[in-house]
N, C-alpha and C positions, 0 to 999 in steps of 0.2 A: 147938268149933262143929260142928254136925251137917251132913251132906251136904245135907240139905233147905234149911238156912239159907244155904248157899254156892252153891246152884245158880243159874245165870244163863243165860237163853236168850232167844229172840226175843220171848217174851211180856212181857219186862221193858222192851223198847224202846218209848219214846213218840215217835211221829211227829208233829211239829208242822208244820202247813201254813199257808201264807199268812203273815200278820203275827203268828201265835201265838208263833212263836219269838222275835220281837223283843220282844213284850210279856212273855214269860216271863223273858227275861234282858236287860232294857233297858241295863244297864251295859256290855254287850259292844258296844253300838252307839252310845251317846252318852256313855260314860265314867263316869256315875254316875247315881243316882236322887236327887241333891241339886241344889244350885244350879249346880254345874259342868255337870251333864247338861242342865239347862234352857238354860244359856248356849250349849252346843254345838248345841242345837236351833236357836237363833237363827242361829248361824254356818252351819248346813247349809241353812237357807232363804235366807240372804243371799248364799250363794256364787254362785248364778247371776246375780243382778242386779249384783253387784260386778264380775264378769267381763264382763258386758255393757257396763258403763261403760268399763272398760279397753280393750275392743275397739271402742269408739266407737259402740255400738248404743244407749247410754243416756247421760244426763248426771248423774243423781243417784240416790242410794239413801237412803230414810228408814226408820228403825226407831223404833217407838213402843211403850212399855210402857203398856198400857191400864189404866184404873182398875179393871176387873173381873178382872184377872189374865191377860188375853190379851196377845199380842205380835204386832204388825203390821209386816210388811216390805213396803215399796212402792217401785216404781221407775217411771221414765218411759221405759222401753225400748219395743221394738216390740210388746209384748203377746204372750202365749202363746195360740196358737189352741186351739180346743176339744179336738180329739183329743190335741194335745200337752200340754194342761193335765192331763187325767186321767192320761195316761201319766207325767207328771212327778210327780204327787202320789200315785200308787198303785203305783209300781214301785220295787224296790230298786235303788239306784244303785251301779254298780261301774265302775272304770276311768276313762278320760278323760271329762270332762264336756261336751265339745263336739267337733264334727268336726275342728277344728283341732288340739286336743290339745297345744298348744304354750305353755309358760310360763304356764299359768293360775295365778292366785292361789288358794291353798288357805286357807280361813278356819278350818276345823275340822280337828283331828287325826284325827277319825273319818271325815269325808268320805263319809257314807252318803246324803246327799241328803234332800230334803223328804218323800219317801215314808215314810221311817222316822219323821220328825217327825209326820206325819199319823197313823201307827199308834200313836204314844205320846201322842196328844192326844185329849181327850174330844170336842173339836170343832175343825174347821178350816173357814175360809171362803176362797174365792178370788174375786177380782174382776179382770176383764180389760176393758181399754178398747182397742178395736180397730175400725177401719173405721167410726168414728163411733157405735159401739154399746157400751153397758156391759152386760157379762154377769156373772152370779154363779153360784156353785155352793157347796154345803155338804157337808161330810164329817163322819163320826164314827168315831173309832178306825180310820182307814185305809180306810173304805168310803164311797163316794159315797151320800148320802141324798137328794140332789136332782139333776136333770139341770142342765146348763149352760143358764141361762135368761136371756133378755133382760130388762134392768131399766132401760131408758131410753136416752137418748142420752149420748154422751161426747165431751168435748173432748180432743184429743190421744190418745196411746197409753200403755199401761203395764199393769203387773200388781201386785196387792196380795194378799198372803197373810197371813192372821191365824190364829193357833192358840192353843189353851188347853190347857196340859199336863194330862194326866190325873192327878187327885189320888189315884187308886187306885195310881199308880206313884210319883209325885213328892211325895205328901203336900202339905205347905204350902210347899214350896220355891219361892222367888221368884228371878227373874233379877236379878243385881247390875247396876245402872245404871253404877256406876263401873268395873266390869270390862269392860263393853261399850265404855265411853268409851275406856279404855286400848287395847283391841284395835283399834278402828276408827280411833283417832287414829294409831296406829302404821302402819296400812295407808295412810292418807292421806299420811303423811310419805314412805312408800316408793314411792308412785305419784302423781306430780304431778297427774294429771288426775282423780283420784278425789275426788268431793264426797259427803260423808256427813253426814246430820243425825240426831241422836238426841233423843228426847223421852221424859220420864218423867211420866206423868199420874197416878201412883198416890198421891202424897202430897197433903196438904192444901195449899190455896192454889194459886198459879200453877204450871204444869208446869215442870220443869227441862228446859232445852234446850242442846244443844251442836251446833256445825256445824264440820266440818273440811274444809279445802282448803288445801294447802301448795304453792305454786308453786316454792318453794326446795328441795323434796325432802329428801334426806338431810342436806344442809348445814343446813337448818332443824332437822332432827331432832337433830343434834349440839348445836346451841345450846339446844334445848329440854331435852335431858338435863343440860346444865350449868346449867339454871335461868336462862338468858339472861345468864350472867356474861361479862364481857369481860376479866377478869384472867387472861390466858393467856400462856404462853411456849411456842411463838410465839403472837402475838396473832391471827393469821388461821387459818382452817380450810383444810386441804388436802383437796380433793375432786376426784373424777373419776368418769367412767362410760365404759364401752367394751364393745364386742362382743368375745367371745372364742370364735371358731369351734372351737378345739381342745376346749373343754369344752361345746360346743353350747349356748351361753348368753351372758349378759351379766352384768357386775358394776357395782355402784354403791357407791362407798366414800367416806366423809368422816371425818376425824379431826383432832384437835388436842390439845395439852397445855395444861392450866390450872394455876393455882397450887394446886389441890386435891391432896391425897394419895390420893384415891380413883381407882380404875380403873373406868370405865363403858364397857364394850364390849358392843355388842348385835349379834347375828348373825341373819340371816334367809335363808331359802331359799324362793323362790316365795311370799313373804309370810308363811311360817310362822316363828315365833321358834324359834331353835335355840340350845341351851346350849353345844354343842360342834360340831365338824365340820371338814371339810377346808378350808372357806372361812376359818374363824377361824385354823386352823393356818397357812394360807398368808399371811394378813394379818400375823400376828406374825412369821413368818419373813421377810417382805418388809421390815418395819420394821427388824428386827435387821440384815439384810444391807445396807440402805442406810446406816444410821447407822454401822455398823462400817467399811464401805468409805470413807465420807466422813472418818471420824476418822483412819483410817490414811493416806489420801491427803494429809491436811492435818497429819499428825503430831500429832494431838491426844493428850494423855496418857490420855484415857479410852478409847482404842481397844480395850484388853483388858478393860475393865470393863463393857462393854455387855452386859447380860443381859436376859432377858425380864422379870424382876422389876423391874429399874430402868426399863426402857422403859415399863412399865405405870403408874408413879407419875404421877398427874395426867392420864392418857390418857383421852380420851373419843372413842368411835368408833362408827360404824354400818357394818356390812359386809353388803351385800345382794347375793345372786346370784339370777338368774332363769334356770332351766335347762329345756331341752326335756324332759329325762328325769332328774329328780332321784331319787336313791336315798338311803334313810335306814336307819339302824340301829334296830332295835326297832320296836314297834308304835305308839309315841307320836310318831314322826317328830321326835325332839328332837336327833338327831345326823346331820348330812349326811355321806354316805359316798363321794360321787363323787371318785375319786382325782385325776383331771386338774384338778379345781377348785383343789387345793392349789397346784400349780405355776403355774397361770394367775393366781390372785390374788397369789401371791408376786411374780411378775414385774411385774404392774401396779402394786402398791404400791411395790416397789423403784424402778421407773422414775420414778414421780411424786414420791416423797419425795426421791430423789436430785436431781431437777431443782430442787425447792424449796430444798434445802440449798445448792446451788451458787448459786442466785439470791439467797439471803438469808444471807450469811456471818455477819453479826453475830448474827442470831437462831439460826442453826445452832450457833454457839459457845456461846450462852446455854443452848440445849437440851442440848448435850453436857455442859456444866458441871453441869447438874442431875443427871447420871447418874454423877457421881463417887462 
């Protein structure tokens, strides 16, 4: 290779300004240029209204997959004012998403905000209902093409943002309705006050619709994961929630054993699904500690046979932690790393399971018998 071929200097550096960098490498910001990337765009737009509902500033969030390929996210919150709207839709989002910055739900692993979605959309429209007036604005590829304009009167308040993913970037990729249903259903289970509706207008015939609101929280989530089965040993679900100042957060846990041989354990941190992490390690350690201590105290023959493998047979559980300052391993936020969470969850699970075992000796004996 010649010296000329290997020379590299400042003339080879390409400086990308504004949204050019996002459009040049969109996968870095939304995960992919396929269906998963379009879905993450929905999450990045829905992040603000979902957190408004959880903070009591709104009641519902509605997501609609439009017949022409657009996606609309609407809420009945306070409405974003004019200057705030353009700032929201034309700036790159980093860091905390609100002045409170505490225990916010994260919908997307990317967390880049609607400004990036705007840059990756051939068109975006915004509608704001505020002070009895309806105002609209239109954007194209991250740039406002119209001012915020009055378009009549409005009842109530709220914001609706619709976007059409740029086919130059995403080709013919469409958002999966079923994938959206799964993600928002999980969020509604994890947050009792969250009401979400989803509508798919793309198919022939009547639109598909789903609405989620679960007053029972994670207890209902466990029953859903079991398919509504009642064949469980023990028959009831052990559930608790509590603040844990030592980990600067709160935990909500529900679990039960069924007649199934499957293990169904789901972990979440600030609403994000986590495959592994200190909360799940603490949960399993708490189960083992409570069961082992009970078996030894009551001279059960299974005391030395209780292992995590045996405990997991037929176990269905949801372990959700909400932290002021969550820390994750890796860029995809799939593994929670806060070390104090492990001990806090372990202690909480051990205390509540130990109490249940003492209060239900017959069921406790049946449960331990399964672990022989």
